[in-house]
PASEBA-1860 file (N, C-alpha, C; in nm, 3 decimals):
! residues 95
1> MKIKPLFD> 1.687/-0.400/0.880/1.622/-0.294/0.954/1.472/-0.318/0.951 ~ 1.404/-0.296/1.063/1.260/-0.315/1.073/1.191/-0.179/1.075 ~ 1.077/-0.170/1.006/1.002/-0.045/0.997/0.873/-0.061/1.077 ~ 0.846/0.032/1.166/0.723/0.032/1.246/0.648/0.162/1.219 ~ 0.537/0.157/1.142/0.459/0.278/1.116/0.398/0.333/1.245 ~ 0.378/0.462/1.250/0.320/0.528/1.366/0.172/0.559/1.343 ~ 0.096/0.564/1.452/-0.044/0.605/1.454/-0.127/0.528/1.352 ~ -0.190/0.597/1.256/-0.279/0.530/1.160/-0.211/0.506/1.026
9> RILLTMLD> -0.080/0.499/1.025/-0.007/0.475/0.901/0.005/0.325/0.872 ~ 0.006/0.290/0.744/0.014/0.152/0.698/0.133/0.141/0.603 ~ 0.218/0.040/0.622/0.333/0.014/0.536/0.294/-0.091/0.434 ~ 0.321/-0.063/0.306/0.280/-0.149/0.195/0.396/-0.185/0.105 ~ 0.381/-0.298/0.034/0.465/-0.329/-0.080/0.371/-0.348/-0.198 ~ 0.415/-0.307/-0.315/0.332/-0.317/-0.434/0.315/-0.463/-0.475 ~ 0.196/-0.497/-0.525/0.173/-0.630/-0.581/0.218/-0.627/-0.727 ~ 0.275/-0.736/-0.773/0.317/-0.744/-0.913/0.193/-0.744/-1.000
17> DKPENTTG> 0.196/-0.659/-1.101/0.085/-0.652/-1.195/0.130/-0.723/-1.323 ~ 0.035/-0.767/-1.403/0.068/-0.835/-1.528/0.136/-0.737/-1.623 ~ 0.251/-0.775/-1.680/0.324/-0.683/-1.767/0.269/-0.673/-1.909 ~ 0.163/-0.746/-1.942/0.111/-0.736/-2.077/-0.029/-0.680/-2.077 ~ -0.067/-0.624/-2.190/-0.203/-0.570/-2.200/-0.297/-0.680/-2.249 ~ -0.421/-0.646/-2.279/-0.521/-0.748/-2.317/-0.490/-0.816/-2.450 ~ -0.408/-0.756/-2.533/-0.374/-0.818/-2.661/-0.252/-0.908/-2.651 ~ -0.190/-0.915/-2.533/-0.074/-1.001/-2.515/0.058/-0.932/-2.541
25> IILPSSSQ> 0.055/-0.804/-2.574/0.179/-0.730/-2.600/0.239/-0.688/-2.467 ~ 0.368/-0.717/-2.449/0.437/-0.679/-2.327/0.477/-0.533/-2.337 ~ 0.437/-0.455/-2.236/0.464/-0.312/-2.234/0.587/-0.282/-2.150 ~ 0.673/-0.190/-2.194/0.787/-0.152/-2.110/0.738/-0.082/-1.984 ~ 0.814/-0.096/-1.876/0.770/-0.041/-1.748/0.752/0.111/-1.751 ~ 0.825/0.179/-1.838/0.814/0.325/-1.844/0.679/0.370/-1.900 ~ 0.612/0.285/-1.978/0.484/0.325/-2.037/0.364/0.271/-1.959 ~ 0.388/0.196/-1.852/0.279/0.140/-1.775/0.236/0.236/-1.664
33> EKPNLAKV> 0.107/0.237/-1.641/0.055/0.315/-1.529/0.076/0.233/-1.401 ~ 0.116/0.300/-1.294/0.143/0.232/-1.169/0.012/0.178/-1.110 ~ 0.007/0.048/-1.077/-0.116/-0.006/-1.019/-0.136/0.046/-0.877 ~ -0.258/0.041/-0.829/-0.283/0.086/-0.693/-0.331/-0.030/-0.606 ~ -0.266/-0.145/-0.625/-0.289/-0.264/-0.545/-0.162/-0.293/-0.467 ~ -0.177/-0.326/-0.337/-0.059/-0.350/-0.255/-0.091/-0.450/-0.145 ~ 0.016/-0.495/-0.079/0.004/-0.588/0.033/0.049/-0.517/0.160 ~ -0.027/-0.535/0.268/0.007/-0.472/0.396/0.124/-0.547/0.460
41> VACGEGGK> 0.230/-0.473/0.493/0.351/-0.530/0.554/0.354/-0.503/0.704 ~ 0.310/-0.384/0.744/0.308/-0.347/0.886/0.202/-0.239/0.907 ~ 0.153/-0.231/1.030/0.049/-0.133/1.065/0.088/-0.058/1.191 ~ 0.048/0.067/1.197/0.061/0.143/1.320/-0.039/0.090/1.422 ~ -0.038/0.147/1.541/-0.126/0.099/1.646/-0.255/0.180/1.657 ~ -0.274/0.279/1.574/-0.392/0.363/1.583/-0.375/0.461/1.697 ~ -0.482/0.488/1.769/-0.474/0.581/1.881/-0.559/0.703/1.856 ~ -0.539/0.804/1.938/-0.616/0.928/1.925/-0.553/1.017/1.820
49> IDGDNQQI> -0.627/1.043/1.714/-0.580/1.127/1.605/-0.685/1.234/1.581 ~ -0.646/1.359/1.592/-0.738/1.472/1.579/-0.858/1.459/1.672 ~ -0.835/1.408/1.793/-0.941/1.397/1.891/-1.029/1.275/1.879 ~ -1.011/1.194/1.775/-1.091/1.073/1.756/-1.003/0.950/1.772 ~ -1.060/0.844/1.830/-0.987/0.718/1.839/-0.989/0.650/1.702 ~ -0.872/0.617/1.652/-0.859/0.550/1.523/-0.817/0.405/1.547 ~ -0.902/0.312/1.508/-0.871/0.170/1.520/-0.823/0.121/1.384 ~ -0.716/0.044/1.383/-0.664/-0.011/1.257/-0.751/-0.130/1.218
57> VVKIGDKI> -0.806/-0.127/1.097/-0.898/-0.232/1.052/-0.834/-0.329/0.953 ~ -0.715/-0.298/0.902/-0.646/-0.391/0.813/-0.543/-0.467/0.897 ~ -0.497/-0.580/0.842/-0.396/-0.657/0.913/-0.284/-0.695/0.816 ~ -0.173/-0.736/0.871/-0.058/-0.775/0.790/-0.099/-0.889/0.698 ~ -0.062/-0.877/0.571/-0.095/-0.979/0.471/-0.216/-0.944/0.387 ~ -0.299/-0.848/0.430/-0.415/-0.807/0.351/-0.372/-0.747/0.218 ~ -0.448/-0.776/0.113/-0.427/-0.712/-0.017/-0.529/-0.599/-0.025 ~ -0.481/-0.481/-0.060/-0.569/-0.364/-0.056/-0.564/-0.285/-0.186
65> LFNKYATS> -0.667/-0.206/-0.206/-0.677/-0.108/-0.313/-0.667/0.027/-0.245 ~ -0.577/0.115/-0.293/-0.556/0.242/-0.224/-0.563/0.359/-0.320 ~ -0.583/0.477/-0.262/-0.586/0.602/-0.337/-0.447/0.625/-0.397 ~ -0.438/0.633/-0.527/-0.312/0.637/-0.600/-0.221/0.754/-0.562 ~ -0.277/0.868/-0.528/-0.195/0.987/-0.506/-0.171/1.016/-0.358 ~ -0.196/0.919/-0.271/-0.186/0.943/-0.127/-0.065/0.877/-0.062 ~ 0.030/0.828/-0.140/0.139/0.750/-0.083/0.269/0.829/-0.074 ~ 0.353/0.784/0.019/0.492/0.828/0.025/0.576/0.705/-0.006
73> EFKLDGTT> 0.660/0.714/-0.106/0.738/0.599/-0.152/0.883/0.616/-0.110 ~ 0.946/0.504/-0.067/1.088/0.506/-0.034/1.147/0.367/-0.052 ~ 1.279/0.360/-0.063/1.350/0.233/-0.077/1.433/0.209/0.047 ~ 1.436/0.084/0.091/1.517/0.043/0.204/1.569/-0.097/0.176 ~ 1.700/-0.113/0.180/1.763/-0.242/0.153/1.720/-0.301/0.019 ~ 1.703/-0.216/-0.082/1.669/-0.261/-0.216/1.521/-0.291/-0.238 ~ 1.437/-0.273/-0.138/1.294/-0.297/-0.151/1.220/-0.164/-0.148 ~ 1.123/-0.148/-0.237/1.043/-0.025/-0.241/0.920/-0.043/-0.153
81> YLIIKQAD> 0.898/0.053/-0.065/0.783/0.052/0.026/0.699/0.176/0.003 ~ 0.573/0.168/0.043/0.482/0.281/0.042/0.427/0.296/0.184 ~ 0.405/0.419/0.227/0.337/0.445/0.353/0.216/0.533/0.322 ~ 0.100/0.493/0.376/-0.022/0.570/0.357/-0.098/0.578/0.489 ~ -0.191/0.671/0.496/-0.283/0.676/0.610/-0.393/0.574/0.586 ~ -0.445/0.518/0.692/-0.552/0.419/0.679/-0.673/0.475/0.603 ~ -0.701/0.603/0.618/-0.816/0.665/0.551/-0.803/0.660/0.399 ~ -0.682/0.640/0.345/-0.661/0.635/0.201/-0.673/0.494/0.144
89> ILAVLED> -0.707/0.397/0.228/-0.734/0.262/0.180/-0.880/0.259/0.134 ~ -0.900/0.219/0.009/-1.034/0.219/-0.049/-1.107/0.086/-0.029 ~ -1.033/-0.027/-0.029/-1.097/-0.158/-0.015/-0.994/-0.263/0.022 ~ -1.040/-0.370/0.085/-0.959/-0.487/0.111/-1.004/-0.594/0.012 ~ -0.910/-0.654/-0.060/-0.945/-0.756/-0.160/-0.953/-0.892/-0.094 ~ -1.057/-0.965/-0.125/-1.074/-1.099/-0.071/-1.067/-1.200/-0.185 ~ -1.006/-1.315/-0.157/-0.993/-1.419/-0.260/-1.120/-1.497/-0.275
END
C-alpha cells in the first residue's frame, strides 16, 4: 500500500539511534528517550492552507530534526511511520 500525505503533511520513518549511552552500556528500549530524527518518505503537495500558499521545502530522502510532540504515529505493513506538518520540522540535516 502506498501513502500519499495531503497538503503540508510530511511522512517520516525514524532513523536508528545508537542503542548505547556514552559509557558504552546498552540501554533497553523501554528506558530510552525517543529520538526526534527522521527520514522523509513522502511529501504532500502544499497548496493554500489558511489563506496562505504553502510550498514544501523538504524532499524525499532528507534527514530532519522535528518537534517531538507534533507527530501522529501509525503502523502499516509492519513499518512504523510518523506524519507531521511541515511547520513542525525544525531543521534539515546535511552530511
